[in-house]
C-alpha positions in Angstrom: 2.8 5.3 -18.2 0.9 4.0 -15.2 -1.4 6.1 -13.0 -2.2 5.0 -9.4 -5.1 6.2 -7.4 -5.4 5.3 -3.7 -8.5 5.2 -1.5 -9.5 4.0 1.9 -7.5 6.0 4.4 -9.0 7.8 7.4 -9.2 8.0 11.1 -9.6 4.9 13.2 -9.1 4.0 16.9 -6.2 1.8 18.0 -7.2 -1.8 17.5 -9.4 -1.1 14.6 -9.1 -1.9 10.9 -8.9 -0.1 7.6 -8.6 -1.3 4.0 -6.6 0.6 1.5 -7.2 0.2 -2.3 -5.0 1.3 -5.2 -6.3 1.2 -8.7 -3.9 1.3 -11.6 -4.6 2.6 -15.1 -2.5 3.1 -18.1 -0.1 0.6 -19.6 -1.1 -2.1 -17.1 0.7 -5.0 -18.8 4.0 -3.5 -17.8 3.4 -3.7 -14.1 5.5 -6.3 -12.2 5.5 -5.6 -8.5 3.0 -3.5 -6.6 3.1 -2.4 -3.0 2.5 0.0 -0.2 4.9 2.4 1.5 4.3 4.9 4.3 5.9 8.1 5.5 5.7 10.1 8.7 6.6 13.8 8.5 10.4 14.1 9.1 11.0 10.4 8.4 12.0 8.4 5.4 9.5 6.6 3.4 9.4 2.9 4.4 8.2 -0.3 2.9 5.0 -1.7 4.3 4.3 -4.6 2.0 4.7 -5.7 -1.6 3.2 -8.3 -3.9 4.5 -9.5 -7.3 2.5 -10.4 -10.3 2.9 -14.0 -9.4 1.5 -13.4 -5.9 4.7 -13.5 -3.8 4.4 -11.2 -0.8 6.8 -9.4 1.4 6.1 -7.5 4.6 7.9 -5.2 7.0 8.5 -6.8 10.3 6.4 -4.2 12.1 3.2 -5.2 10.2 3.6 -8.9 9.9 0.6 -10.7 11.3 -1.5 -7.6 11.2 -1.5 -6.4 7.6 -2.4 -8.4 4.5 -1.6 -7.3 0.9 -3.5 -8.7 -2.0 -3.8 -8.1 -5.7 -6.6 -8.5 -8.2 -4.9 -8.6 -11.5 -8.3 -8.6 -13.4 -9.2 -5.2 -11.7 -5.6 -3.9 -11.7 -6.0 -3.2 -8.1 -3.9 -3.8 -5.0 -5.3 -3.9 -1.5 -3.9 -3.5 2.0 -6.0 -4.9 4.8 -4.8 -3.4 8.1 -5.9 -5.0 11.3 -5.0 -4.3 15.0 -3.9 -0.9 14.1 -1.5 1.0 16.4 -0.8 4.6 16.8 2.7 4.1 15.3 0.9 3.0 12.0 -0.2 6.7 11.6 1.4 7.9 8.3 0.7 8.8 4.7 0.4 5.6 2.8 1.6 5.5 -0.8 0.8 3.0 -3.5 3.8 1.9 -5.6 4.1 0.0 -8.8 7.3 -1.2 -10.6 7.2 -1.8 -14.3 8.8 -4.8 -15.9 11.8 -2.5 -16.9 12.1 -1.2 -13.3 10.4 2.1 -13.6 8.7 3.2 -10.3 5.3 4.8 -10.2 3.7 6.4 -7.1 0.2 7.3 -6.0 -0.7 10.6 -4.4 -0.9 9.1 -0.9 -3.7 8.6 1.6 -3.6 9.6 5.2 -4.1 6.9 7.9 -4.5 8.2 11.4 -4.8 5.9 14.4 -5.9 7.4 17.6 -4.9 5.9 20.9 
């Protein structure tokens, strides 16, 4: 089992920055890919960014050039640096981890609100 705890959400003005963190605990050696998803009320959860254990990254087109995902394997933590935030980035952000056998794990979510 893997437990994920997010932190770093909050309220920020448009154009500002936030950094999300997600610390993993449990059977860490089984984690392959980690990432961030977000969900607005009434909408489907969507991918924001992912990073594999080897450091390969993937981003949604809407955040390319503004968000950066990184991973500290020694601390079992994944980060999402969000710059040039827009009102449409407002959502609950969820940390995700995929085990080496494909099991998904989710954090509890952290609210990000961007005021225009």
